[in-house]
VOPAGU-2260 file (C-alpha; in pm, 1 decimal, decimal comma):
REM VOPAGU-2260
SITE   aa  ch    i         X         Y         Z
SITE  UNK   A    0   11489,5     932,6   -6277,5
SITE  UNK   A    1   11701,6    1056,0   -5995,8
SITE  UNK   A    2   11547,7    1265,6   -5724,7
SITE  UNK   A    3   11625,5    1627,5   -5791,9
SITE  UNK   A    4   11715,6    1789,6   -5462,7
SITE  UNK   A    5   11728,8    2165,9   -5454,3
SITE  UNK   A    6   11957,6    2352,0   -5218,1
SITE  UNK   A    7   11736,4    2656,1   -5199,2
SITE  UNK   A    8   11877,8    2972,6   -5048,3
SITE  UNK   A    9   11682,0    3171,0   -4796,7
SITE  UNK   A   10   11432,9    3421,5   -4935,0
SITE  UNK   A   11   11576,0    3762,1   -5011,3
SITE  UNK   A   12   11480,1    4109,1   -4903,4
SITE  UNK   A   13   11610,7    4441,2   -5018,0
SITE  UNK   A   14   11666,0    4496,1   -5388,9
SITE  UNK   A   15   11975,3    4536,6   -5600,5
SITE  UNK   A   16   11985,2    4611,2   -5970,7
SITE  UNK   A   17   11881,9    4308,9   -6177,4
SITE  UNK   A   18   12038,9    4350,2   -6517,1
SITE  UNK   A   19   12058,7    3978,0   -6579,1
SITE  UNK   A   20   11725,9    3844,3   -6451,9
SITE  UNK   A   21   11855,5    3770,2   -6102,5
SITE  UNK   A   22   11747,8    3980,6   -5806,3
SITE  UNK   A   23   11986,4    3978,4   -5511,9
SITE  UNK   A   24   11955,0    4117,0   -5161,1
SITE  UNK   A   25   11974,2    4045,9   -4790,2
SITE  UNK   A   26   11819,0    3728,8   -4656,7
SITE  UNK   A   27   11553,3    3649,0   -4402,8
SITE  UNK   A   28   11461,0    3304,1   -4264,0
SITE  UNK   A   29   11304,4    3077,7   -4521,4
SITE  UNK   A   30   10969,5    2909,0   -4495,6
SITE  UNK   A   31   10927,9    2529,9   -4528,5
SITE  UNK   A   32   11091,9    2367,6   -4833,1
SITE  UNK   A   33   11125,6    2037,5   -4937,2
SITE  UNK   A   34   12990,6    1396,2   -8745,3
SITE  UNK   A   35   12664,7    1471,3   -8859,4
SITE  UNK   A   36   12803,7    1790,9   -8996,5
SITE  UNK   A   37   13110,6    1905,3   -9183,4
SITE  UNK   A   38   13343,4    1601,1   -9213,6
SITE  UNK   A   39   13123,6    1321,1   -9080,2
SITE  UNK   A   40   13101,2    1016,6   -9307,8
SITE  UNK   A   41   12790,4     800,8   -9282,3
SITE  UNK   A   42   12653,1     481,9   -9423,0
SITE  UNK   A   43   12342,1     504,7   -9637,7
SITE  UNK   A   44   12177,0     233,0   -9429,7
SITE  UNK   A   45   12015,1     388,1   -9118,6
SITE  UNK   A   46   12053,9      57,8   -8934,6
SITE  UNK   A   47   12428,2      33,6   -8997,0
SITE  UNK   A   48   12544,6     393,1   -8979,2
SITE  UNK   A   49   12770,3     499,3   -8693,9
SITE  UNK   A   50   13084,4     705,8   -8697,0
SITE  UNK   A   51   13100,7     714,0   -8318,0
SITE  UNK   A   52   13417,5     556,2   -8177,1
SITE  UNK   A   53   13343,7     248,3   -7970,8
SITE  UNK   A   54   13567,6      71,8   -7721,3
SITE  UNK   A   55   13383,5    -254,1   -7672,5
SITE  UNK   A   56   13080,2    -450,9   -7778,8
SITE  UNK   A   57   12752,2    -522,7   -7610,0
SITE  UNK   A   58   12694,3    -669,9   -7268,4
SITE  UNK   A   59   12839,4   -1013,6   -7202,7
SITE  UNK   A   60   12680,5   -1255,6   -6957,5
SITE  UNK   A   61   12843,5   -1246,3   -6617,4
SITE  UNK   A   62   12982,9    -895,1   -6643,7
SITE  UNK   A   63   12974,5    -692,6   -6321,6
SITE  UNK   A   64   13014,3    -358,3   -6497,0
SITE  UNK   A   65   12713,3    -210,2   -6317,5
SITE  UNK   A   66   12897,4    -224,0   -5985,0
SITE  UNK   A   67   13140,4      40,8   -6107,6
SITE  UNK   A   68   12874,3     293,9   -6206,6
SITE  UNK   A   69   12838,7     625,2   -6023,7
SITE  UNK   A   70   12464,2     605,9   -5972,7
SITE  UNK   A   71   12263,4     901,1   -5838,5
SITE  UNK   A   72   12051,1     856,7   -5524,4
SITE  UNK   A   73   11749,2     637,7   -5586,0
SITE  UNK   A   74   11435,4     836,1   -5658,9
SITE  UNK   A   75   11193,3     746,5   -5380,8
SITE  UNK   A   76   10905,5     961,9   -5500,4
SITE  UNK   A   77   10587,0     790,3   -5608,4
SITE  UNK   A   78   10513,3     793,7   -5981,4
SITE  UNK   A   79   10187,6     794,1   -6175,5
SITE  UNK   A   80   10086,8     550,4   -6446,6
SITE  UNK   A   81   10191,5     812,1   -6704,9
SITE  UNK   A   82   10539,5     662,0   -6677,1
SITE  UNK   A   83   10485,9     329,7   -6497,2
SITE  UNK   A   84   10233,7     164,7   -6733,6
SITE  UNK   A   85   10501,5     -12,7   -6932,8
SITE  UNK   A   86   10546,9    -352,2   -7093,5
SITE  UNK   A   87   10822,7    -435,1   -6846,7
SITE  UNK   A   88   11112,6    -387,9   -7087,1
SITE  UNK   A   89   11465,0    -297,4   -6977,8
SITE  UNK   A   90   11711,9     -70,0   -7154,6
SITE  UNK   A   91   11935,8    -375,2   -7202,4
SITE  UNK   A   92   11665,5    -529,4   -7423,4
SITE  UNK   A   93   11742,3    -291,2   -7711,8
SITE  UNK   A   94   12097,1    -416,7   -7785,3
SITE  UNK   A   95   12246,3     -79,3   -7697,5
SITE  UNK   A   96   12618,9     -45,9   -7646,2
SITE  UNK   A   97   12738,2    -109,5   -7293,8
SITE  UNK   A   98   12898,1     236,1   -7283,1
SITE  UNK   A   99   12563,8     395,7   -7369,4
SITE  UNK   A  100   12387,9     188,1   -7104,1
SITE  UNK   A  101   12640,3     312,9   -6850,8
SITE  UNK   A  102   12544,5     670,9   -6935,5
SITE  UNK   A  103   12173,9     585,8   -6916,2
SITE  UNK   A  104   12196,9     435,5   -6568,5
SITE  UNK   A  105   12422,5     712,0   -6438,5
SITE  UNK   A  106   12154,3     958,6   -6550,5
SITE  UNK   A  107   11920,8     780,8   -6309,4
SITE  UNK   A  108   11708,4     630,3   -6586,4
SITE  UNK   A  109   11620,5     292,3   -6440,0
SITE  UNK   A  110   11364,4     160,9   -6690,0
SITE  UNK   A  111   11220,2     294,1   -7016,7
SITE  UNK   A  112   10895,2     488,2   -6995,8
SITE  UNK   A  113   10599,3     394,8   -7220,1
SITE  UNK   A  114   10697,3     638,6   -7497,9
SITE  UNK   A  115   11058,1     520,1   -7480,5
SITE  UNK   A  116   10947,7     156,9   -7503,8
SITE  UNK   A  117   10747,2     235,5   -7814,4
SITE  UNK   A  118   10991,4     463,2   -7996,1
SITE  UNK   A  119   11345,3     335,1   -7927,8
SITE  UNK   A  120   11323,0       3,6   -8120,3
SITE  UNK   A  121   11140,0     168,9   -8410,9
SITE  UNK   A  122   11397,2     448,4   -8429,9
SITE  UNK   A  123   11676,7     190,3   -8432,0
SITE  UNK   A  124   11508,3      14,2   -8724,2
SITE  UNK   A  125   11537,1     327,4   -8938,0
SITE  UNK   A  126   11165,5     395,2   -8972,7
SITE  UNK   A  127   11003,1     739,7   -8951,2
SITE  UNK   A  128   10814,1     810,0   -8627,4
SITE  UNK   A  129   10524,1    1033,6   -8531,6
SITE  UNK   A  130   10508,0    1015,8   -8150,4
SITE  UNK   A  131   10255,5    1189,3   -7931,3
SITE  UNK   A  132   10298,0    1170,1   -7555,4
SITE  UNK   A  133   10237,5    1390,0   -7254,4
SITE  UNK   A  134   10480,3    1653,5   -7133,5
SITE  UNK   A  135   10737,7    1515,0   -6893,2
SITE  UNK   A  136   10696,5    1144,6   -6974,3
SITE  UNK   A  137   11040,3    1077,1   -7121,9
SITE  UNK   A  138   11016,4    1187,5   -7484,6
SITE  UNK   A  139   11383,0    1290,4   -7461,2
SITE  UNK   A  140   11456,1     918,5   -7487,8
SITE  UNK   A  141   11480,9     983,2   -7862,4
SITE  UNK   A  142   11843,3    1078,1   -7788,2
SITE  UNK   A  143   11929,3     714,2   -7717,2
SITE  UNK   A  144   11924,0     577,6   -8074,8
SITE  UNK   A  145   12116,6     871,1   -8224,6
SITE  UNK   A  146   12455,6     771,7   -8366,1
SITE  UNK   A  147   12462,6    1073,5   -8598,8
SITE  UNK   A  148   12169,1    1311,1   -8611,4
SITE  UNK   A  149   12037,7    1663,8   -8626,9
SITE  UNK   A  150   11791,6    1754,2   -8351,2
SITE  UNK   A  151   11575,5    2064,0   -8400,2
SITE  UNK   A  152   11410,3    2241,2   -8106,4
SITE  UNK   A  153   11214,9    2569,7   -8088,6
SITE  UNK   A  154   11401,2    2748,0   -7806,8
SITE  UNK   A  155   11760,9    2812,9   -7710,6
SITE  UNK   A  156   11710,4    2689,9   -7354,8
SITE  UNK   A  157   11572,2    2358,7   -7477,8
SITE  UNK   A  158   11872,3    2318,8   -7709,4
SITE  UNK   A  159   12109,4    2366,8   -7416,3
SITE  UNK   A  160   11912,9    2121,2   -7202,8
SITE  UNK   A  161   11910,1    1856,9   -7475,5
SITE  UNK   A  162   12281,8    1895,4   -7541,8
SITE  UNK   A  163   12357,9    1848,7   -7171,5
SITE  UNK   A  164   12151,7    1529,1   -7164,5
SITE  UNK   A  165   12317,7    1400,0   -7480,8
SITE  UNK   A  166   12665,9    1470,7   -7344,0
SITE  UNK   A  167   12586,6    1288,0   -7020,2
SITE  UNK   A  168   12438,8     988,1   -7200,5
SITE  UNK   A  169   12739,6     952,1   -7430,6
SITE  UNK   A  170   13019,0    1029,6   -7184,5
SITE  UNK   A  171   13141,7     667,6   -7173,3
SITE  UNK   A  172   13134,3     618,4   -7551,1
SITE  UNK   A  173   13458,0     808,6   -7606,9
SITE  UNK   A  174   13511,3    1064,5   -7879,7
SITE  UNK   A  175   13146,4    1157,1   -7927,0
SITE  UNK   A  176   13104,8    1523,0   -8018,5
SITE  UNK   A  177   12776,9    1693,6   -7928,1
SITE  UNK   A  178   12716,7    2050,5   -8038,5
SITE  UNK   A  179   12441,7    2295,5   -7946,9
SITE  UNK   A  180   12399,2    2587,9   -8185,3
SITE  UNK   A  181   12138,1    2858,1   -8139,2
SITE  UNK   A  182   12069,8    3216,2   -8230,2
SITE  UNK   A  183   12207,7    3481,2   -7999,3
SITE  UNK   A  184   12550,1    3315,3   -7976,8
SITE  UNK   A  185   12872,1    3383,0   -8167,4
SITE  UNK   A  186   12839,3    3249,4   -8521,7
SITE  UNK   A  187   13216,7    3241,4   -8567,9
SITE  UNK   A  188   13252,4    3004,9   -8271,3
SITE  UNK   A  189   13004,5    2764,9   -8431,7
SITE  UNK   A  190   13192,2    2777,2   -8762,2
SITE  UNK   A  191   13518,9    2693,1   -8584,2
SITE  UNK   A  192   13359,8    2400,6   -8399,4
SITE  UNK   A  193   13237,9    2260,5   -8730,0
SITE  UNK   A  194   13597,2    2229,8   -8849,9
SITE  UNK   A  195   13594,9    1905,2   -8652,2
SITE  UNK   A  196   13365,9    1604,5   -8663,5
SITE  UNK   A  197   13030,8    1654,4   -8490,8
SITE  UNK   A  198   12815,4    1347,5   -8429,2
SITE  UNK   A  199   12501,5    1506,9   -8285,8
SITE  UNK   A  200   12398,8    1868,3   -8335,8
SITE  UNK   A  201   12109,3    2017,2   -8141,2
SITE  UNK   A  202   11993,1    2343,2   -8292,2
SITE  UNK   A  203   11726,1    2603,5   -8334,0
SITE  UNK   A  204   11606,7    2619,4   -8697,6
SITE  UNK   A  205   11728,9    2967,8   -8786,2
SITE  UNK   A  206   12088,9    2911,8   -8677,3
SITE  UNK   A  207   12136,3    2569,3   -8835,5
SITE  UNK   A  208   11984,6    2691,5   -9163,7
SITE  UNK   A  209   12228,2    2983,4   -9160,9
SITE  UNK   A  210   12520,9    2743,1   -9116,7
SITE  UNK   A  211   12389,4    2517,2   -9392,1
SITE  UNK   A  212   12352,5    2802,8   -9640,3
SITE  UNK   A  213   12703,4    2925,3   -9561,3
SITE  UNK   A  214   12831,6    2581,7   -9660,5
SITE  UNK   A  215   12972,1    2517,4   -9313,4
SITE  UNK   A  216   12719,7    2256,5   -9201,5
SITE  UNK   A  217   12704,2    1987,2   -9468,2
SITE  UNK   A  218   12391,1    1781,7   -9413,0
SITE  UNK   A  219   12361,0    1613,7   -9753,0
SITE  UNK   A  220   12455,8    1280,3   -9591,0
SITE  UNK   A  221   12266,3    1328,5   -9266,5
SITE  UNK   A  222   12043,5    1025,7   -9223,2
SITE  UNK   A  223   11835,1    1127,5   -8921,2
SITE  UNK   A  224   11649,8    1445,2   -8825,7
SITE  UNK   A  225   11458,5    1472,6   -8498,5
SITE  UNK   A  226   11201,4    1743,0   -8427,5
SITE  UNK   A  227   11119,7    1790,1   -8060,2
SITE  UNK   A  228   10813,1    2001,8   -7979,3
SITE  UNK   A  229   10714,3    1939,0   -8340,1
SITE  UNK   A  230   10388,4    2131,5   -8316,7
SITE  UNK   A  231   10578,4    2451,0   -8237,8
SITE  UNK   A  232   10843,3    2384,7   -8504,5
SITE  UNK   A  233   10570,4    2345,8   -8765,8
SITE  UNK   A  234   10383,5    2660,2   -8663,9
SITE  UNK   A  235   10399,9    2975,5   -8874,0
SITE  UNK   A  236   10704,8    3089,3   -8675,4
SITE  UNK   A  237   10926,9    2809,0   -8805,4
SITE  UNK   A  238   10764,6    2605,5   -9082,6
SITE  UNK   A  239   10933,5    2792,3   -9370,9
SITE  UNK   A  240   11273,4    2738,7   -9208,2
SITE  UNK   A  241   11200,0    2369,0   -9155,5
SITE  UNK   A  242   11104,6    2322,6   -9520,1
SITE  UNK   A  243   11431,8    2489,6   -9624,9
SITE  UNK   A  244   11635,6    2264,6   -9396,0
SITE  UNK   A  245   11471,0    1949,1   -9529,8
SITE  UNK   A  246   11553,8    2052,6   -9886,7
SITE  UNK   A  247   11923,5    2005,7   -9803,2
SITE  UNK   A  248   11878,1    1655,3   -9657,0
SITE  UNK   A  249   11905,4    1332,1   -9858,8
SITE  UNK   A  250   11581,1    1177,7   -9978,9
SITE  UNK   A  251   11634,2     859,7   -9777,0
SITE  UNK   A  252   11665,9    1040,3   -9441,8
SITE  UNK   A  253   11479,2     928,7   -9131,0
SITE  UNK   A  254   11253,6    1183,1   -8956,9
SITE  UNK   A  255   11130,4    1152,6   -8598,2
SITE  UNK   A  256   10856,1    1386,2   -8471,1
SITE  UNK   A  257   10781,5    1420,4   -8097,8
SITE  UNK   A  258   10520,1    1640,6   -7935,9
SITE  UNK   A  259   10238,1    1652,5   -7682,7
SITE  UNK   A  260    9997,6    1809,3   -7932,2
SITE  UNK   A  261    9962,2    1751,8   -8307,1
SITE  UNK   A  262    9761,7    2020,6   -8488,2
SITE  UNK   A  263    9670,9    2012,4   -8858,5
SITE  UNK   A  264   10010,6    2157,2   -8954,7
SITE  UNK   A  265   10180,2    1842,6   -8826,0
SITE  UNK   A  266    9946,5    1618,5   -9023,3
SITE  UNK   A  267   10024,5    1811,2   -9342,5
SITE  UNK   A  268   10397,1    1782,7   -9278,8
SITE  UNK   A  269   10366,8    1410,0   -9211,8
SITE  UNK   A  270   10183,4    1350,9   -9539,4
SITE  UNK   A  271   10444,7    1546,4   -9733,1
SITE  UNK   A  272   10773,8    1433,5   -9579,8
SITE  UNK   A  273   10734,0    1113,7   -9374,4
SITE  UNK   A  274   10746,9     770,5   -9538,0
SITE  UNK   A  275   10505,1     519,9   -9385,2
SITE  UNK   A  276   10563,0     658,9   -9034,7
SITE  UNK   A  277   10511,5     451,1   -8723,9
SITE  UNK   A  278   10250,7     641,1   -8521,9
SITE  UNK   A  279   10262,6     641,2   -8142,7
SITE  UNK   A  280    9976,1     796,1   -7947,2
SITE  UNK   A  281    9992,1     773,9   -7569,2
SITE  UNK   A  282    9745,3    1057,7   -7513,7
SITE  UNK   A  283    9431,0     890,8   -7382,8
SITE  UNK   A  284    9398,9    1208,3   -7178,7
SITE  UNK   A  285    9583,8    1535,8   -7226,1
SITE  UNK   A  286    9680,2    1645,1   -6874,2
SITE  UNK   A  287    9933,8    1467,4   -6654,4
SITE  UNK   A  288    9777,6    1246,4   -6388,0
SITE  UNK   A  289   10002,8    1380,3   -6113,0
SITE  UNK   A  290    9915,3    1749,1   -6151,1
SITE  UNK   A  291    9641,7    1885,2   -5926,0
SITE  UNK   A  292    9482,7    2196,5   -6078,2
SITE  UNK   A  293    9319,7    2481,5   -5886,4
SITE  UNK   A  294    9194,1    2830,6   -5962,8
SITE  UNK   A  295    9144,5    3135,9   -5741,9
SITE  UNK   A  296    8910,7    3419,8   -5842,5
SITE  UNK   A  297    9082,9    3752,8   -5780,4
SITE  UNK   A  298    9086,7    4106,9   -5910,2
SITE  UNK   A  299    9396,0    4232,9   -6088,2
SITE  UNK   A  300    9493,9    4436,8   -5781,4
SITE  UNK   A  301    9465,6    4130,2   -5555,5
SITE  UNK   A  302    9702,2    3910,5   -5756,0
SITE  UNK   A  303   10026,9    4003,0   -5580,7
SITE  UNK   A  304    9864,4    3965,3   -5237,3
SITE  UNK   A  305    9727,0    3625,3   -5340,7
SITE  UNK   A  306   10071,3    3520,8   -5464,8
SITE  UNK   A  307   10224,9    3625,9   -5133,0
SITE  UNK   A  308    9967,5    3413,2   -4950,7
SITE  UNK   A  309   10052,7    3112,8   -5167,5
SITE  UNK   A  310   10423,7    3156,1   -5098,1
SITE  UNK   A  311   10362,0    3165,3   -4722,8
SITE  UNK   A  312   10128,1    2865,2   -4711,9
SITE  UNK   A  313   10263,3    2626,2   -4973,6
SITE  UNK   A  314   10566,8    2404,9   -4925,8
SITE  UNK   A  315   10742,8    2506,5   -5246,3
SITE  UNK   A  316   11058,0    2332,7   -5357,2
SITE  UNK   A  317   11083,4    2539,5   -5675,4
SITE  UNK   A  318   10809,6    2725,7   -5859,0
SITE  UNK   A  319   10761,1    2870,5   -6206,9
SITE  UNK   A  320   10529,1    3171,6   -6236,7
SITE  UNK   A  321   10395,0    3262,1   -6581,2
SITE  UNK   A  322   10302,7    3607,4   -6709,8
SITE  UNK   A  323   10166,1    3703,4   -7051,0
SITE  UNK   A  324   10421,0    3975,6   -7134,5
SITE  UNK   A  325   10788,9    4053,1   -7081,5
SITE  UNK   A  326   10705,7    4380,9   -6908,1
SITE  UNK   A  327   10484,1    4207,0   -6653,1
SITE  UNK   A  328   10754,9    3945,4   -6594,0
SITE  UNK   A  329   11007,8    4206,3   -6482,6
SITE  UNK   A  330   10755,9    4402,1   -6274,6
SITE  UNK   A  331   10632,8    4090,1   -6095,3
SITE  UNK   A  332   10985,6    3963,2   -6028,2
SITE  UNK   A  333   11068,1    4297,2   -5867,7
SITE  UNK   A  334   10755,2    4283,7   -5648,0
SITE  UNK   A  335   10827,6    3925,1   -5540,2
SITE  UNK   A  336   11177,7    4025,8   -5434,1
SITE  UNK   A  337   11039,3    4323,8   -5242,6
SITE  UNK   A  338   10812,1    4080,2   -5057,4
SITE  UNK   A  339   11126,4    3902,6   -4937,6
SITE  UNK   A  340   11143,5    3595,9   -5162,1
SITE  UNK   A  341   11429,1    3485,5   -5385,0
SITE  UNK   A  342   11337,5    3529,6   -5749,4
SITE  UNK   A  343   11486,2    3507,9   -6098,3
SITE  UNK   A  344   11316,9    3610,7   -6421,8
SITE  UNK   A  345   11365,8    3520,2   -6786,1
SITE  UNK   A  346   11212,4    3625,2   -7117,5
SITE  UNK   A  347   11300,2    3633,3   -7486,3
SITE  UNK   A  348   11413,1    3996,5   -7493,9
SITE  UNK   A  349   11702,6    3936,5   -7254,7
SITE  UNK   A  350   12057,7    3898,0   -7383,6
SITE  UNK   A  351   12138,5    3533,4   -7448,1
SITE  UNK   A  352   12426,6    3538,5   -7200,4
SITE  UNK   A  353   12188,4    3637,5   -6919,9
SITE  UNK   A  354   11924,0    3388,1   -7030,1
SITE  UNK   A  355   12180,8    3109,1   -7016,8
SITE  UNK   A  356   12294,7    3212,0   -6670,9
SITE  UNK   A  357   11941,9    3230,9   -6529,5
SITE  UNK   A  358   11849,2    2895,2   -6683,2
SITE  UNK   A  359   12165,7    2730,0   -6549,6
SITE  UNK   A  360   12135,8    2874,6   -6198,7
SITE  UNK   A  361   11765,2    2798,5   -6161,3
SITE  UNK   A  362   11816,2    2446,1   -6293,3
SITE  UNK   A  363   12089,0    2397,7   -6032,1
SITE  UNK   A  364   11862,8    2512,6   -5750,5
SITE  UNK   A  365   12020,6    2850,5   -5673,7
SITE  UNK   A  366   11680,0    3016,5   -5652,8
SITE  UNK   A  367   11334,2    2899,6   -5552,2
SITE  UNK   A  368   11111,5    3104,7   -5784,6
SITE  UNK   A  369   11130,7    3186,5   -6155,4
SITE  UNK   A  370   10902,6    3436,8   -6329,9
SITE  UNK   A  371   10885,3    3391,6   -6705,7
SITE  UNK   A  372   10691,8    3420,2   -7028,1
SITE  UNK   A  373   10590,2    3125,0   -7243,5
SITE  UNK   A  374   10955,5    3100,7   -7347,7
SITE  UNK   A  375   10985,1    2844,6   -7067,2
SITE  UNK   A  376   10688,7    2625,2   -7161,5
SITE  UNK   A  377   10856,6    2407,5   -7422,6
SITE  UNK   A  378   11027,5    2091,2   -7306,4
SITE  UNK   A  379   11212,8    2250,0   -7016,1
SITE  UNK   A  380   11267,2    1977,5   -6756,7
SITE  UNK   A  381   11351,5    2087,5   -6402,5
SITE  UNK   A  382   11268,3    1798,4   -6171,5
SITE  UNK   A  383   11266,2    2010,9   -5855,7
SITE  UNK   A  384   10970,6    2223,8   -5971,3
SITE  UNK   A  385   10660,9    2114,7   -5780,8
SITE  UNK   A  386   10441,8    2425,5   -5822,4
SITE  UNK   A  387   10338,4    2618,4   -6134,3
SITE  UNK   A  388   10142,0    2941,4   -6095,7
SITE  UNK   A  389    9964,0    3113,9   -6382,2
SITE  UNK   A  390    9980,2    3472,5   -6255,8
SITE  UNK   A  391    9828,0    3561,7   -6592,4
SITE  UNK   A  392    9590,3    3298,9   -6727,7
SITE  UNK   A  393    9679,9    3179,4   -7079,9
SITE  UNK   A  394    9458,4    3247,0   -7379,2
SITE  UNK   A  395    9443,2    2893,7   -7520,4
SITE  UNK   A  396    9444,4    2530,1   -7413,7
SITE  UNK   A  397    9772,9    2441,7   -7582,5
SITE  UNK   A  398    9965,4    2706,7   -7389,1
SITE  UNK   A  399    9793,6    2603,3   -7065,7
SITE  UNK   A  400    9886,5    2239,5   -7121,1
SITE  UNK   A  401   10253,2    2319,5   -7178,3
SITE  UNK   A  402   10270,0    2558,4   -6883,1
SITE  UNK   A  403   10133,5    2322,9   -6620,1
SITE  UNK   A  404   10351,3    2045,8   -6763,0
SITE  UNK   A  405   10655,5    2214,5   -6605,0
SITE  UNK   A  406   10553,5    2049,8   -6276,1
SITE  UNK   A  407   10477,2    1684,2   -6221,5
SITE  UNK   A  408   10769,9    1581,4   -6442,3
SITE  UNK   A  409   10823,8    1212,9   -6522,6
SITE  UNK   A  410   10523,5    1085,4   -6331,5
SITE  UNK   A  411   10579,2    1285,3   -6014,2
SITE  UNK   A  412   10324,1    1502,7   -5838,7
SITE  UNK   A  413   10277,8    1877,3   -5864,4
SITE  UNK   A  414   10041,1    2171,6   -5833,1
SITE  UNK   A  415    9908,8    2411,0   -6096,2
SITE  UNK   A  416    9740,2    2720,6   -5952,9
SITE  UNK   A  417    9562,6    2973,6   -6173,5
SITE  UNK   A  418    9482,4    3331,6   -6072,2
SITE  UNK   A  419    9157,9    3409,0   -6254,1
SITE  UNK   A  420    8999,5    3750,6   -6307,6
SITE  UNK   A  421    8650,6    3813,3   -6442,4
SITE  UNK   A  422    8799,7    3850,2   -6790,3
SITE  UNK   A  423    8942,6    3496,7   -6771,4
SITE  UNK   A  424    8622,5    3308,2   -6688,4
SITE  UNK   A  425    8535,9    3226,8   -7047,3
SITE  UNK   A  426    8889,9    3102,7   -7121,3
SITE  UNK   A  427    8883,8    2890,3   -6806,0
SITE  UNK   A  428    8566,0    2711,7   -6912,3
SITE  UNK   A  429    8688,8    2674,9   -7270,9
SITE  UNK   A  430    9021,1    2522,7   -7164,2
SITE  UNK   A  431    8848,8    2283,9   -6922,8
SITE  UNK   A  432    8622,2    2163,8   -7203,4
SITE  UNK   A  433    8897,2    2131,9   -7465,0
SITE  UNK   A  434    9133,4    1941,7   -7234,4
SITE  UNK   A  435    8850,6    1742,1   -7072,7
SITE  UNK   A  436    8992,0    1828,2   -6733,0
SITE  UNK   A  437    8864,1    1967,3   -6404,7
SITE  UNK   A  438    9019,6    2283,5   -6260,8
SITE  UNK   A  439    8883,3    2311,0   -5907,3
SITE  UNK   A  440    8838,0    2611,4   -5675,8
SITE  UNK   A  441    9138,1    2638,7   -5447,1
SITE  UNK   A  442    9067,5    2510,3   -5093,8
SITE  UNK   A  443    9173,9    2691,1   -4776,6
SITE  UNK   A  444    9434,6    2421,5   -4716,9
SITE  UNK   A  445    9607,5    2201,8   -4976,5
SITE  UNK   A  446    9710,1    1847,7   -4885,2
SITE  UNK   A  447   10091,5    1830,6   -4898,3
SITE  UNK   A  448   10078,8    1472,8   -5025,1
SITE  UNK   A  449    9955,5    1615,2   -5356,8
SITE  UNK   A  450   10281,8    1791,7   -5434,3
SITE  UNK   A  451   10553,5    1754,7   -5164,4
SITE  UNK   A  452   10800,2    1470,5   -5218,7
SITE  UNK   A  453   10852,4    1394,8   -4848,9
SITE  UNK   A  454   10481,0    1322,9   -4809,9
SITE  UNK   A  455   10456,0    1069,5   -5093,3
SITE  UNK   A  456   10792,5     893,9   -5095,0
SITE  UNK   A  457   10845,5     519,9   -5068,5
SITE  UNK   A  458   11112,2     311,5   -4898,3
SITE  UNK   A  459   11411,1     296,7   -5138,6
SITE  UNK   A  460   11503,9     -45,0   -4999,7
SITE  UNK   A  461   11159,0    -190,7   -5070,2
SITE  UNK   A  462   11211,6    -394,7   -5387,3
SITE  UNK   A  463   10841,9    -478,8   -5406,1
SITE  UNK   A  464   10743,6    -115,3   -5448,1
SITE  UNK   A  465   10844,5      30,2   -5783,9
SITE  UNK   A  466   10729,8     376,0   -5680,9
SITE  UNK   A  467   10400,9     366,1   -5869,2
SITE  UNK   A  468   10095,5     545,5   -5741,2
SITE  UNK   A  469    9829,8     284,3   -5682,5
SITE  UNK   A  470    9471,2     328,1   -5568,4
SITE  UNK   A  471    9533,2     689,9   -5473,2
SITE  UNK   A  472    9304,3     977,2   -5552,6
SITE  UNK   A  473    9524,6    1254,7   -5688,0
SITE  UNK   A  474    9266,6    1526,0   -5717,8
SITE  UNK   A  475    9381,1    1588,6   -6076,1
SITE  UNK   A  476    9201,6    1522,5   -6397,1
């Protein structure tokens, strides 16, 4: 994928009112940085359905269409085997439309990752899929085979991210309508948008079920449903809603499940609703190879001082800092700003308008640090993040896995640093054992090649180097 460069502003001092999760102030010199719905008509055959307008057929031999593409800068960062251990397939091998391939390459997706290699041809065949792969290894590739589909995600931010990716991928197809619908937004606006054909809808369960029950979203002919972060969608928070949604779908629908973890709830759902699913398991180990994990023993009163030390010594491009409560998120964000560093914060109790703004601005590199709750652990992909800090240590292994997976995206390198108090020692040992990983004591100095792009890049003009990490000790499990 394309290198995500972040134009970070200088750290900020002073403090203005932060009603929207964004602290602003004066600056001081910075440290080092580096129609599915409504009127859509579909065929009953999953392999033949497509109401998307098309301008031309597949690729013809001798075409020079690639020369006209607006490609992003080549990603020169080294990648781990999490994304490079492929069969050598190309996106062209899947008989995708040329216009879709144009969108793929302009996204910076050069070759399919292992999970994309496994799932794309099966999804195109119309078969149900149960896919398990690590965070940040390209599971969003499920968007490629979607002519008409409903995609369910657990958070509003993930819905917005997925819709942006889908729009970019399909921009050359012409006439493709992608819609994101989530709670916290104007229901009337969604109803008006559904007066027209929508090919792909990306939604949180509560909002799409509301639209279905109002008779606005007609899904009785919807042939494909995708569940991203399926373990969360099938937890007690959502499973009743999911069952209701499925009751409105046709019996011959195709269901695709994607997640990094599959608890018992997923197995029960698979047995009940999936028909001879194709199972993909690329989880020989749970943690990403490129993430180096450290812990620092501190008292509660020492945490802010320790965080300040990390900020001054690490070469942070962007960082995400996790707390265990919304109150602690806001308090910590205020303290970070008082220390003189730029900082945004986000949590579930904020107004959706402010959440959207913070997510958009942080994703676009307008701030270096984001303090958040576990709202930001699911699927959020910000390539510029190279450091994750657990200011509050999580209570379980699943949450820990999703948190640290915000760095080291798509085979790149990153740091995960945990601030551990005496109360966290048992959880630390338990999580290490459950994930079969090694969280090491933090050294006095951390090698920049473990997490800074400039220290592990390759020559973009070297065709013999595909950017894979070879024979290199990463220091991560």
